[in-house]
N, C-alpha and C positions, 0 to 999 in steps of 0.2 A: 165779694168773689172774687179771684185774680184774674187775670188773662188767660185764655186757653192757647196752651202750644199746639202749632199747624202739625207738626211731624206727629207728636206724642198723643194728643187728644187729651192731655191731662193740665188742669187746670194749674197756673203759677202762681204761686202765693208768695205773701210776704211785703215787705216794703218796697217802694218804688226802684230803690237802689237794688235790692234783692231780686225782684222782677226781672230788671236789665240782666243782672249777671246770668240769671238761669236762660233769658232767652239767647243771652250771648251764647251759651255754653250749648242750647238747643240747637240753632241755627248755625255754627260757625262762629269763628272770629275774626277780627283782621291782625296781622302781626304788627300793626302800628299801634295798638289799642292793649295797654296794662292793666290790670285790673288788681289792687292790692291794698292791704290794711296798712294805715301809717299811724304815728304817735303824734297826737295834739301837744305842742310845746308851748304854745300860747293861744289862747281863745280869742273870740271874736270882740272888738271888731278889727283887729291887727293879728290874724289867725297866721299861726306858722304850724308846720307840720314837718314829722322826720320820716323820712323814706330810706328804708333797710336797702342798703346796695348789694351787702353780701362780701363787702371789702371791710378794712377797718373804718371807713370815712362813711359815716351816715350823710346821706342828701336832706337838707333841709329847704323847704319851700315856704316862701313868704306870701302875704297875702295878695301878692300883684302878679304872682303863678298860678294863684288859684280861681276856679269860678266854682261856688258854693252854692248849693242846692237851698231852696227854702227851706227842706225837711232839717238841716244842719244848723240853718240860722235859727230856726224858732229853737231847736235843743241845746244851740249854743255849749256844745261840749268844751269841758273844762280841760286844762293841762294836765295830761297824765293819763287822759281817754284815748280812745282809739276810733278812725274814722275808716270809711271805705271811698278809694279812690279809684278815680280812672284816668288812666295817663295817655294824653295823644301825641304819639313822637311826631305827626306833621305840625301842628302847633305849638308844640310844648306846653300845653296847657293841661292844667290837671283839675278834673272835675269832683270836687267833695260830696259826695251822693248821699251818705248816709251814716250814722252812727254803727260802731261795732261794739259785739261784748268779748 
């Protein structure tokens, strides 16, 4: 069973990344943190992901920009798949939390 949301009293379900997204949306969010889906362009160990910027140029992040969760390491998503990424503007680090469908 998932974590209980204090405001709603409803269980928060899903993967750890999904639970984090639900908690952030329930309890508010920080403007310096973004949650988005990114395209894997190279798999581990030298993972690269592509973030959509809304312009003609996409933003490519390499392994040194990423902090990768154990869930993603185990899944080792191949190039062409998608992952859920949390970006921290304060540290310029990107946390790859889970795979996405």
